[in-house]
Structures are given as structure tokens and as C-alpha cells.
C-alpha positions as CSV (number, residue, x, y, z in Angstrom):
1,X,-4.6,-19.1,2.7
2,X,-1.6,-20.7,1.0
3,X,-0.1,-22.1,4.2
4,X,-2.3,-25.1,5.2
5,X,-0.1,-25.9,8.2
6,X,3.1,-24.5,9.7
7,X,4.9,-26.3,12.4
8,X,7.8,-24.2,13.7
9,X,8.1,-25.0,17.3
10,X,9.4,-28.0,19.2
11,X,5.9,-28.8,20.5
12,X,4.2,-32.1,19.3
13,X,2.6,-31.6,15.9
14,X,-1.2,-31.5,16.2
15,X,-3.4,-34.0,14.6
16,X,-5.0,-32.5,11.5
17,X,-8.2,-34.5,11.9
18,X,-9.3,-34.0,15.5
19,X,-12.5,-35.3,17.0
20,X,-14.3,-32.0,16.6
21,X,-13.5,-31.5,13.0
22,X,-16.9,-32.9,11.8
23,X,-17.5,-35.6,9.2
24,X,-14.5,-36.9,7.4
25,X,-14.5,-39.5,4.6
26,X,-13.4,-43.0,5.3
27,X,-10.2,-42.4,3.4
28,X,-9.3,-39.5,5.7
29,X,-10.2,-41.3,8.9
30,X,-8.0,-44.2,7.9
31,X,-5.0,-42.1,6.8
32,X,-1.9,-43.9,8.2
33,X,-0.1,-42.5,11.2
34,X,2.8,-44.9,10.9
35,X,4.7,-46.4,8.0
36,X,3.6,-49.9,9.0
37,X,0.0,-48.9,8.2
38,X,0.9,-47.7,4.7
39,X,-0.7,-49.7,1.8
40,X,1.5,-50.6,-1.1
41,X,4.8,-49.1,-2.3
42,X,6.7,-51.7,-0.4
43,X,9.6,-51.2,-2.8
44,X,10.0,-47.7,-1.2
45,X,8.8,-47.9,2.4
46,X,9.3,-51.5,3.5
47,X,11.7,-51.7,6.5
48,X,15.3,-51.2,5.2
49,X,14.2,-49.6,1.9
50,X,15.6,-46.2,1.1
51,X,12.6,-44.0,1.7
52,X,11.7,-45.9,4.9
53,X,15.3,-45.2,6.2
54,X,15.2,-41.5,5.2
55,X,11.9,-41.0,7.1
56,X,12.7,-43.1,10.1
57,X,16.1,-41.4,10.5
58,X,14.7,-37.9,9.8
59,X,17.3,-37.5,7.0
60,X,14.9,-36.2,4.3
61,X,16.4,-34.5,1.3
62,X,14.6,-32.6,-1.5
63,X,12.4,-35.0,-3.5
64,X,9.4,-35.5,-5.7
65,X,6.6,-38.1,-5.2
66,X,5.3,-38.9,-8.6
67,X,2.3,-41.2,-9.1
68,X,-1.4,-41.5,-10.0
69,X,-4.1,-40.2,-7.7
70,X,-4.8,-42.1,-4.5
71,X,-1.5,-43.9,-4.0
72,X,-0.2,-42.1,-0.9
73,X,1.8,-39.1,-2.0
74,X,0.2,-36.7,0.5
75,X,0.0,-39.4,3.1
76,X,3.8,-39.9,2.9
77,X,4.3,-36.1,3.3
78,X,2.1,-36.2,6.4
79,X,4.1,-39.1,7.8
80,X,7.2,-37.1,7.3
81,X,5.6,-34.1,9.0
82,X,4.9,-36.3,12.1
83,X,8.5,-37.7,12.1
84,X,10.7,-34.7,11.4
85,X,12.1,-32.3,13.8
86,X,12.2,-29.6,11.2
87,X,9.6,-26.9,10.6
88,X,7.1,-28.3,8.2
89,X,5.2,-26.0,5.7
90,X,2.6,-27.2,3.2
91,X,1.6,-25.3,0.1
92,X,-1.2,-25.8,-2.3
93,X,0.0,-25.1,-5.9
94,X,-3.6,-24.2,-6.8
95,X,-3.8,-21.2,-4.5
96,X,-0.2,-20.0,-3.8
97,X,1.6,-17.2,-5.7
98,X,5.2,-16.1,-6.0
99,X,4.7,-13.6,-3.1
100,X,3.5,-16.4,-0.8
101,X,6.5,-18.5,-1.8
102,X,9.0,-15.7,-1.2
103,X,7.5,-14.9,2.2
104,X,7.9,-18.5,3.4
105,X,11.4,-18.7,1.8
106,X,12.5,-15.7,3.9
107,X,11.1,-17.3,7.0
108,X,13.0,-20.5,6.1
109,X,16.2,-18.5,5.6
110,X,15.9,-17.0,9.0
111,X,15.2,-20.4,10.5
112,X,18.3,-21.8,8.8
113,X,20.5,-19.1,10.3
114,X,19.0,-20.0,13.7
115,X,20.0,-23.7,13.0
116,X,16.5,-24.9,12.2
117,X,15.6,-26.9,9.1
118,X,12.4,-26.2,7.1
119,X,10.6,-28.8,5.0
120,X,8.3,-27.3,2.4
121,X,5.6,-29.7,0.9
122,X,4.0,-28.6,-2.3
123,X,1.0,-30.6,-3.4
124,X,0.3,-30.7,-7.2
125,X,3.6,-29.0,-7.8
126,X,3.1,-29.4,-11.6
127,X,0.5,-26.6,-11.3
128,X,3.2,-24.1,-10.5
129,X,4.4,-22.2,-13.5
130,X,8.1,-21.7,-14.4
131,X,8.5,-18.5,-12.5
132,X,6.9,-20.0,-9.4
133,X,9.2,-23.0,-9.6
134,X,12.2,-20.8,-10.1
135,X,11.4,-19.0,-6.9
136,X,12.3,-22.2,-5.0
137,X,15.6,-22.9,-6.8
138,X,18.0,-20.6,-4.9
139,X,16.7,-21.8,-1.5
140,X,17.0,-25.4,-2.4
141,X,20.5,-24.8,-3.7
142,X,21.5,-23.1,-0.5
143,X,19.9,-25.6,1.7
144,X,17.5,-23.1,3.2
145,X,14.6,-25.5,2.6
146,X,14.0,-29.2,1.9
147,X,11.5,-29.3,-0.9
148,X,9.0,-32.2,-1.2
149,X,6.7,-32.1,-4.2
150,X,3.8,-34.3,-5.1
151,X,2.6,-34.7,-8.7
152,X,0.5,-36.9,-10.9
153,X,2.3,-35.6,-14.0
154,X,5.7,-36.8,-15.4
155,X,8.3,-34.5,-13.7
156,X,10.4,-34.6,-16.8
157,X,7.7,-32.6,-18.6
158,X,6.3,-30.5,-15.8
159,X,9.2,-29.5,-13.5
160,X,12.0,-27.1,-14.6
161,X,15.1,-29.0,-15.4
162,X,17.3,-26.9,-13.1
163,X,15.0,-27.6,-10.2
164,X,14.4,-31.2,-11.1
165,X,18.1,-31.9,-11.2
166,X,18.2,-31.0,-7.4
167,X,15.3,-33.3,-6.5
168,X,15.2,-37.1,-6.1
169,X,12.2,-38.6,-7.8
170,X,10.4,-41.4,-6.1
171,X,7.9,-43.2,-8.3
172,X,4.7,-44.4,-6.6
173,X,2.7,-47.0,-8.4
174,X,-1.0,-47.7,-8.6
175,X,-2.0,-50.1,-5.8
176,X,-2.7,-53.7,-6.7
177,X,-6.1,-55.3,-6.4
178,X,-4.8,-57.3,-3.4
179,X,-3.5,-54.1,-1.7
180,X,-7.0,-52.5,-2.1
181,X,-8.8,-55.6,-0.8
182,X,-6.5,-55.6,2.3
183,X,-7.2,-51.9,2.8
184,X,-10.9,-52.5,2.8
185,X,-10.5,-55.4,5.2
186,X,-8.6,-53.1,7.6
187,X,-11.3,-50.5,7.3
188,X,-13.8,-53.0,8.5
189,X,-11.7,-53.8,11.6
190,X,-10.1,-50.5,12.5
191,X,-12.1,-48.5,15.1
192,X,-11.4,-45.4,12.9
193,X,-13.3,-47.0,10.1
194,X,-16.9,-47.6,11.1
195,X,-16.5,-47.3,14.9
196,X,-18.5,-49.9,16.8
197,X,-20.8,-50.8,13.9
198,X,-20.5,-54.3,12.5
199,X,-20.2,-54.4,8.7
200,X,-20.4,-57.5,6.5
201,X,-19.1,-57.3,2.9
202,X,-18.4,-60.5,0.9
203,X,-14.8,-60.9,-0.3
204,X,-15.9,-61.0,-3.9
205,X,-17.6,-57.6,-3.5
206,X,-14.5,-56.1,-1.9
207,X,-12.5,-57.4,-4.9
208,X,-15.0,-55.8,-7.2
209,X,-14.6,-52.4,-5.4
210,X,-10.8,-52.9,-5.7
211,X,-11.0,-53.5,-9.5
212,X,-13.3,-50.5,-9.9
213,X,-10.9,-48.2,-7.9
214,X,-8.2,-49.0,-10.5
215,X,-5.3,-48.6,-8.1
216,X,-6.7,-45.6,-6.2
217,X,-7.0,-46.2,-2.4
218,X,-9.1,-43.1,-1.9
219,X,-11.7,-44.3,-4.5
220,X,-11.7,-47.8,-3.0
221,X,-12.4,-46.6,0.6
222,X,-14.9,-43.9,-0.3
223,X,-16.8,-46.4,-2.6
224,X,-16.8,-48.9,0.3
225,X,-18.2,-46.2,2.7
226,X,-21.0,-45.3,0.3
227,X,-21.9,-49.0,-0.1
228,X,-22.0,-49.4,3.7
229,X,-24.1,-46.3,4.0
230,X,-26.6,-47.7,1.6
231,X,-26.4,-51.3,3.0
232,X,-29.2,-53.3,4.6
233,X,-29.2,-53.2,8.4
234,X,-29.9,-56.6,10.0
235,X,-29.9,-56.2,13.8
236,X,-26.5,-54.8,14.8
237,X,-24.9,-55.5,11.4
238,X,-24.9,-53.7,8.1
239,X,-24.8,-56.0,5.2
240,X,-23.6,-54.8,1.7
241,X,-24.9,-56.7,-1.2
242,X,-24.3,-56.7,-5.0
243,X,-27.2,-54.3,-5.7
244,X,-25.7,-51.7,-3.2
245,X,-22.5,-51.7,-5.2
246,X,-24.2,-51.6,-8.6
247,X,-26.1,-48.4,-7.6
248,X,-22.9,-46.7,-6.6
249,X,-20.3,-47.7,-9.2
250,X,-22.4,-47.5,-12.4
251,X,-20.2,-47.0,-15.4
252,X,-16.5,-46.8,-14.5
253,X,-14.9,-43.5,-15.4
254,X,-11.5,-44.0,-17.0
255,X,-8.4,-42.2,-15.8
256,X,-7.3,-40.2,-18.9
257,X,-5.8,-36.8,-19.5
258,X,-5.6,-35.7,-23.1
259,X,-2.6,-33.6,-22.3
260,X,-0.9,-35.9,-19.8
261,X,1.4,-38.8,-19.9
262,X,-1.4,-41.4,-20.1
263,X,-2.4,-39.9,-23.4
264,X,1.0,-40.6,-24.8
265,X,1.3,-44.0,-23.2
266,X,-1.9,-45.1,-24.9
267,X,-1.1,-43.8,-28.3
268,X,2.3,-45.5,-28.0
269,X,0.6,-48.7,-27.0
270,X,-1.7,-48.5,-30.1
271,X,1.2,-47.7,-32.4
272,X,3.5,-50.5,-31.1
273,X,0.7,-53.1,-31.1
274,X,0.0,-52.4,-34.8
275,X,3.7,-52.5,-35.5
276,X,3.8,-55.9,-33.8
277,X,0.9,-57.1,-36.0
278,X,-1.2,-57.7,-32.9
279,X,-4.6,-56.8,-34.1
280,X,-6.4,-57.7,-30.9
281,X,-4.1,-55.5,-28.7
282,X,-4.4,-52.7,-31.3
283,X,-8.2,-52.7,-31.2
284,X,-8.1,-52.8,-27.4
285,X,-5.9,-49.7,-27.1
286,X,-7.9,-47.9,-29.8
287,X,-11.1,-48.6,-27.8
288,X,-9.4,-47.4,-24.5
289,X,-8.6,-44.1,-26.1
290,X,-12.0,-43.5,-27.7
291,X,-14.0,-44.6,-24.7
292,X,-12.0,-42.3,-22.6
293,X,-12.9,-39.3,-24.8
294,X,-9.9,-39.0,-27.1
295,X,-10.3,-36.8,-30.2
296,X,-10.9,-39.3,-33.1
297,X,-9.1,-37.0,-35.5
298,X,-5.9,-37.3,-33.4
299,X,-6.1,-41.1,-33.6
300,X,-6.8,-40.9,-37.3
301,X,-3.8,-38.7,-37.9
302,X,-1.6,-41.2,-36.1
303,X,-3.0,-44.0,-38.3
304,X,-2.1,-42.0,-41.4
305,X,1.5,-41.5,-40.1
306,X,1.7,-45.2,-39.3
307,X,0.6,-46.2,-42.8
308,X,3.7,-44.7,-44.3
309,X,6.1,-45.1,-41.4
310,X,5.6,-48.7,-40.6
311,X,3.7,-50.2,-43.6
312,X,5.0,-48.1,-46.5
313,X,5.5,-49.8,-49.8
314,X,4.8,-53.2,-48.4
315,X,1.2,-52.3,-48.9
316,X,0.5,-48.8,-50.4
317,X,-3.3,-49.3,-49.9
318,X,-2.7,-48.8,-46.2
319,X,-2.2,-45.1,-46.7
320,X,-5.4,-44.9,-48.8
321,X,-7.4,-46.6,-46.1
322,X,-5.9,-44.5,-43.3
323,X,-6.6,-41.3,-45.1
324,X,-10.2,-42.6,-45.8
325,X,-10.6,-43.3,-42.1
326,X,-9.5,-39.7,-41.3
327,X,-12.0,-38.3,-43.8
328,X,-14.8,-40.6,-42.5
329,X,-14.0,-39.3,-38.9
330,X,-14.4,-35.8,-40.2
331,X,-17.7,-36.6,-41.8
332,X,-19.3,-38.7,-39.1
333,X,-17.7,-37.8,-35.7
334,X,-18.1,-40.0,-32.7
335,X,-19.4,-42.5,-32.0
336,X,-20.1,-43.5,-35.6
337,X,-16.5,-43.0,-36.8
338,X,-15.2,-45.5,-34.2
339,X,-15.9,-48.4,-36.6
340,X,-14.0,-46.6,-39.4
341,X,-11.0,-46.2,-37.1
342,X,-11.3,-49.8,-36.1
343,X,-11.4,-50.8,-39.8
344,X,-8.1,-48.9,-40.5
345,X,-6.5,-50.1,-37.3
346,X,-7.2,-53.7,-38.1
347,X,-5.9,-53.3,-41.7
348,X,-2.7,-51.6,-40.5
349,X,-2.1,-54.2,-37.8
350,X,-2.5,-57.1,-40.3
351,X,-0.7,-55.5,-43.2
352,X,2.9,-56.5,-44.1
353,X,5.4,-54.1,-42.5
354,X,8.4,-52.3,-43.7
355,X,10.1,-49.1,-42.6
356,X,12.2,-48.8,-45.7
357,X,10.7,-45.6,-46.9
358,X,10.9,-44.1,-43.4
359,X,14.5,-45.1,-43.1
360,X,15.3,-43.9,-46.6
361,X,13.9,-40.5,-45.9
362,X,15.8,-40.1,-42.6
363,X,19.1,-41.2,-44.3
364,X,18.5,-38.7,-47.1
365,X,17.5,-36.0,-44.6
366,X,20.8,-36.6,-42.7
367,X,22.7,-36.0,-45.9
368,X,20.6,-33.0,-46.9
369,X,21.2,-31.3,-43.5
370,X,25.0,-31.6,-44.1
371,X,25.0,-30.7,-47.8
372,X,22.6,-27.7,-48.0
373,X,25.0,-25.9,-50.3
374,X,25.2,-28.6,-52.8
375,X,24.2,-27.1,-56.2
376,X,21.4,-28.7,-58.3
377,X,23.0,-30.2,-61.4
378,X,22.6,-27.9,-64.4
379,X,20.9,-30.5,-66.5
380,X,17.9,-30.7,-64.2
381,X,17.6,-27.0,-63.4
382,X,14.6,-25.2,-64.8
383,X,15.7,-22.8,-67.5
384,X,12.8,-20.5,-67.6
385,X,14.7,-17.4,-69.0
386,X,17.1,-16.8,-71.8
387,X,19.9,-16.0,-69.3
388,X,19.3,-19.2,-67.5
389,X,19.5,-21.2,-70.7
390,X,22.6,-19.3,-71.8
391,X,24.5,-20.3,-68.7
392,X,23.5,-24.0,-69.1
393,X,20.2,-24.4,-67.1
394,X,18.5,-27.5,-68.6
395,X,21.4,-28.3,-71.0
396,X,21.7,-32.0,-71.9
397,X,18.4,-32.7,-70.1
398,X,17.1,-36.1,-71.1
399,X,13.3,-36.6,-71.1
400,X,12.8,-40.1,-69.7
401,X,9.2,-40.4,-71.1
402,X,10.7,-40.3,-74.6
403,X,13.2,-43.1,-73.9
404,X,12.3,-46.7,-75.0
405,X,12.8,-48.0,-71.5
406,X,11.7,-44.8,-69.7
407,X,15.2,-44.6,-68.3
408,X,18.1,-42.4,-69.2
409,X,21.8,-42.1,-68.3
410,X,21.4,-38.6,-67.0
411,X,22.6,-38.0,-63.4
412,X,20.1,-36.3,-61.1
413,X,22.2,-36.5,-57.9
414,X,24.5,-33.7,-56.7
415,X,28.1,-34.4,-57.7
416,X,29.3,-35.1,-54.2
417,X,26.5,-37.6,-53.6
418,X,27.0,-39.7,-56.7
419,X,26.5,-43.4,-55.9
420,X,24.5,-42.9,-52.7
421,X,21.6,-45.2,-52.2
422,X,18.9,-44.5,-49.5
423,X,16.1,-46.8,-50.3
424,X,16.7,-50.5,-49.5
425,X,13.5,-52.5,-49.9
426,X,12.5,-55.4,-47.6
427,X,11.1,-58.7,-48.6
428,X,7.6,-57.9,-47.2
429,X,4.4,-57.7,-49.1
430,X,4.3,-55.5,-52.3
431,X,7.9,-54.3,-51.5
432,X,9.2,-57.5,-53.1
433,X,7.9,-56.2,-56.4
434,X,9.6,-52.8,-55.8
435,X,12.9,-54.6,-54.9
436,X,12.7,-56.4,-58.3
437,X,12.0,-53.1,-60.1
438,X,14.9,-51.5,-58.3
439,X,17.2,-54.3,-59.4
440,X,16.0,-54.0,-63.0
441,X,16.8,-50.3,-62.9
442,X,20.3,-51.0,-61.5
443,X,20.9,-53.7,-64.1
444,X,19.9,-51.3,-66.9
445,X,22.3,-48.6,-65.6
446,X,25.2,-51.1,-65.5
447,X,24.5,-51.9,-69.1
448,X,24.0,-48.4,-70.4
449,X,25.9,-45.9,-68.1
450,X,29.4,-45.0,-69.2
451,X,30.2,-44.8,-65.4
452,X,28.0,-47.2,-63.5
453,X,26.9,-45.9,-60.1
454,X,28.0,-48.2,-57.2
455,X,27.2,-48.1,-53.5
């Protein structure tokens, strides 16, 4: 059923996790019931901060909670449910359709007419398609509902711009290692944690669990619970040792979504580390992507792009090596091609850098977009028929290969762009030689052209 809970009376809101609800994971048992119990996000929910004030004063407006898993998005929604005097409806974007949305919107409209607010919480709101998101828009605009969404994805990409413009985005960050250690310590003391059982876990082991959880409170608490379950009982105390943890954690799974924001964050980190000539950082980010399961050909394509965009004529071998790495990745696949990608990454990071060719193309492109009607000069047109030749195609063409210096005075630029220069070489690597060559060409034209071309 798409409505997980619907509070539409003035009666106290029931606890979602009652004593008869059966086994619940430690993370559920310890879910905060007050803002003072909330772990992390002090920039938002510390006393006096904006979200704290909105919740405490029951002045909630439409908003989005955006952050990675296990940082408290749903917990904040439940705290709001406990505090608010409004009707509180929760949706799961996985199982709700447009018909479900419209039914609840109609109920909310009726409640508004009767003077009652309705807060609608949508978990994983990024899973709603455009039509489903659009169904909320008129009701948010009219104030029929207060919409609260939770998402692990960047709202800029996943939420319709019209709807997003009416929502305030609160960014929740991954919990720190210290936050997660404190959370485990509270679990050992709180009666909701392990009840009357005594549990002993060394501080360094709790820190190891915190590091393993990678900012996710749910993972930290559930890992701790599994460790306690497998711990050694000594009298009335359960002792967790290093072996207990080792059996549970194994190899850490990395948080990585090939279609999500982290995908773009990591490739950006790789690109910018190479641009900054930091070979160690570049190799680290490359490894992060490959270990997490990134397509090696995607990485290889980005290396090919980087070779021309950021190295360019400072070292033209960079493009050859990047293309070779791409081909090697096609031949070998993972894991063997990882060393080919590392080879190319290291070379690109250490190579001299210039964006002169990249900048030159963009400057030329800007002119091209505004001069699409500029005719090709007749002397460099291809006169393949008698008619073309009769009207001047190819007339006065000068074949540079026959010239003593392999240069001619013939103009090859459109008339309105005479004198434009796009390529400005840097003083990096091999580009020093190209700068010298460019100067030689310019000097030759000054000597031989009847009308020298100036900037």
C-alpha cells in the first residue's frame, strides 16, 4: 500500500515500532525520538539553527533532504511527524503511482479547506518520474500540502526544475568517524540497544566499525549488532574481539553509482588531479573508480580527451599513449587493463600541460557559430567541374608543397576574418618548438606578403 502511515486526527501519533512488532535491527531500535538524540548534521539541527527552529516551532515548509544513505533523512521526517500538528502522510516512491498521489492530494485539499495542514513525505523522491513529480506541483503551489522529499541523488538532476524551485534543499553530509563512534557508545548504554545485556567493545574496534561504515549510521549500528551477536559470552558480559569484526566486515563495498553524482565526482577528481600534475592523487582516483566497478573504457575515453584538452601540443605523445591505453583496455578488459590505464594516467599527470589547442578550437568555434554564412575564398575552393572552374573556383591557388619554403602568400581565411589568430602557444614542453615555428611563419609573411596580417 502506498500510504505507509496517515495521521489525520488530533490524537497522539502512535509509535511506529511498538513492543509487539517483533525483531528490529539496532538502527531501528535506536532511531531518535528527539532532536537532541540526532547524530551529526549539527549545522542544521543544533539549537538555534534553521532546521531545528522550523521543526521545534512546527513551521515546516516544502523541502528536500539530500544526502547519502544512513545520514538521517527519514529520521528527520519521523521527528517532524512527531512534532507537527498537521496531518502527516508518507509515500514510498518505489510503490506509489499517479493515481495514489492524486487521491492523497484530493484528501489534502479537503483538509486545507477545513483548516488542516497536510505534510507529505516522499522517500526516494528521485524515483518518481516527471509525470509523478508534476502531480505534486499544483498542490505545493496552492499550499494544499507541504512536501518533504528525501533523496540520495542530486536534486538538480533528478527533480523537475519547476518543482525544485518551490522546495528548500537541505544537504545532509556523511557522518564523521567520531559521530559514528559516539553513536556506537550510545548504543551500548541505551536500554533500547542491547537491553540489560552488558557488552564490551574496545574503542579501537568501534573506530574500525566507524571507518568501515563510511559515514552511514545504519551500517555502523547494524555491523556493531552483528559483532555483538557473534561475540564471546563471559559470564554476564558479551565481549567483541577483532576476529568477530573481521568475519563480518570482510572486503569493504564501495559506495558507487555509475549513473549517479559520485560517478561524476570521481572522474572530475581524476581529471583535475592529472591537470594539477599530482600523479599520486590521479592514481588514487583511478583506482577508486576501477575497484568500484567503473567501465574501464569510460575511463580510457576520458584519458584520450584529457590528452588533447590539457596536454595538447606540449607533448603530442600523450594522445598516442592515451589511445593505446584505450585499445589495450578493449583487448584485455579488467583487471589486466588496469595497469595500462595506470600507465596512461601517470604519463598524462607528469606530462607538461597546455590548453592552447583546446582554447584555440573554442575561439574558432565561437567565430564559426557567428559566421556560418562566410563564403570559402574562391582560391581554395575545389573546382571539380568546368562550370566551377569558369566562375573562379581554384583560381590563383598556390600549392605550398612546390614553394621553396613550403609557404605561400595565398589567403585561406574568410575575408571578414582576415588577421584573426586563435592559436597562442604556451612555453610548456614541446609547445616551445611550435611557438618558434609559429614565429618563423609570421616573420616569413611579414617579409613576403604585400599586406601583412596583424592581430
